[in-house]
N, C-alpha and C positions, 0 to 999 in steps of 0.2 A: 425806454432810453434811446437816444440817438446812437446810431452805429458808428459814426466817424466824424472827423473834422478835417479842415484844410489847414496846412501849415507851411512854413518856409524854413528850409534847412539853413541854420546859421554856421555850422561847422562842428568840429570835434574837440573834446577836451578830456580831462581825466578828473575823477573824484576819488575819495577814499571812504570806505565804510567805517563802521564803528570799531572794527578790530584792526584797521589799518591796511586792508587789502585795496590794491589799486584797481579801479574799474574804468575802462575807456567808455566814454559816452558820446552820443550825438545830441547836440542841443538844437531843438526845433521851436520856433515861434508858432505855436498852435492857436489860431484864433486871435482875438474874438471874431467869430463868424456870425453873420446876420441871416436869419431865415427870410428868404425872398419869396418863396412859394411853397404851399402845402398841397400835395396831391393825395386825394382820397380814393378809396376803392369805389365809392359810389359814383364819383364824377370822372375819374381817370382810369378805373379798373385796376389800380394798384396803389400802394401807400408809399410815399416818398416825401422827402424834404429837400428843397434846394437851398444851398448855403452860398453866401457871398463873402469873399475874403479880400482885404486890402481896398480901402475906399478910393474912389476915383472921381474927379470932377465931372459932373453931368455934362458940361460943355464939350468934353472930349469923348462923349459917347454918341453913337449914331441913334437916329430917331426910334427905330424899333426897340432897341435895348433901353433907351431913355424912358419910354413909357412903362416898360417892365420894372425899372428901378423906382420910378416915381410912386408906385403903389405902396412902397414901404418906407419912403423917406425922400430926402433931397440930395442923396449922394449915389453915385454909381460904384461898381466894384470891378476890380481887375480880374478876379478869378471866381468862377461859378462852378459848383459841382452838386450833383444830385445824389442823395444817400437814401437807400431803402430803409424803411422802418416797419415794425410790426403793425398791422392794421388796428390792433386793439389800443395802441397808444397814439395814433395819429392825431387824435383830438387834443392832445396836450401841446401841440405846436400851433403857432400862429405867425403870420408875416410881421416882421419887425423884431421878433424875439432874438435875443443874443445868446449864442452858445460859446462857452469858454473851455479852457483846458481842464477844468475841474470835472469834465466828463469822464476822465480816467482816474485810476487809483494807483498808488505806488505798489509795485509787485505784480501788476496785471500784465498779461501777455497780449500784445497787439500785433497787427500786421501793417506794414508800411509799403506804399506803392509810390514809385517815382520814375523819372527818366534817367537812365544810366548816362554817364558822361560821354559826350561825343568825341571820338578820336580821329574823325576825318576819314579820308580815303587811305586804306591800308592794304598791304599785300597779303598773300595767303599764309606766310610765316607768322605774322603778327595777328592776323584776324582769326585764323583757324588752328594755329600751332603746328603747321607743317614742318617737317624736319629739315627740308632743304637739301641741297646737294653738297658735294665736297668743297671745302674751302682751300683746296690745294692749287698750286700753280698749274695753269693750263686748263683747268676746269671751266666749262662754259655754262654750268648749271649750278647756281648758288642758291637763289631764293625764288626761282621760277616754280609755277604750279605743276609743270609736267603735262602729260597727256590728259585731255578733258573729254574726249569723245571716242567714238568707235570708227571702224573703217567702213566696209560695205554694208554691214548690218549692225545696228539700225541706222547708221549714217547721220547721227545727230548727237547733241549733248543733252543728257537727261536733265530735267528740271530739278533744281535744288542742289546742283553741283557746287561744291565749295570752291569759290573763286575770290579774287580780289574785289574790294568794294568798300562801302561805307561801314565803319565800325562804331558801335555805340548808339546812343539815343534810342534805346529800346525801353519799352515799358517793363519794369521789374517789380515784383512783389516779394517781400521777405516776411516769413511767418515767425511767430513765437519770439518776438522781441520784448524784452522785459522793460517795464517802466521803472527806472531807478529813482527818479525824483520829479516833483512837480512844483512849480512856483506860480500859483494862480495870479499873484499881484503883478507879475511881469509877463504873463501869458507864455511861459516857457515849460517845456517838457523835456526830460533827459532820458534817452533810450540807450540801453546797453549795446555797445558795439557800433558797427557802421550801418548806414541805411543807403538805399539807392539815391543817386542824384549828385550834382555838383553843388558847391556852396551857393546859397541864395536861390536854389531851385525850389519849386513847389512840390510838396509831397502830400499824400493822403494817409491819415492815420485812422485805422478802423479797429474795432474789437476783433478778437481772434476767433469769434464764433460764427 
């Protein structure tokens, strides 16, 4: 079985189970994804499947990628991702094959990888949770980082010092997310709780093994 699929985060909502309990869920449009390339241990030294998500006009694709896409059809793809698979089952995949959300089952635990929401340039109080200085009249130290280096020895700022800078847009993976519901006819999967990424961002859903 393939280990994962590419999806687009649509947003969050809530559903109710059979006893009336409220469950917050994230709705993801998972697939359908097309197998673009199959890598075998004999030819590539490892087993993997390359998937394409969200079709794109070939006229808007550069020539190197256009030749890659033409091997499996007459359409390009906006997002491409390679997933490792067990060498024993690599023969079950072929270019042009379609992978859907029925890859997963209700109640299964999955891990989701996405890009956290970008917050832009922020100071140390918001970025790292610094306490800051006094908010009293006359204070000249409110949200400044304070001292960041040493005097004569070693006369430099150590690498990795917490300072102001860009916050967010980091690769984040969350484990043990429960699959609450699956709607194969609409390519939707509902996961319990929140997942990384902003609305309409691309996420990767993998099995939790």
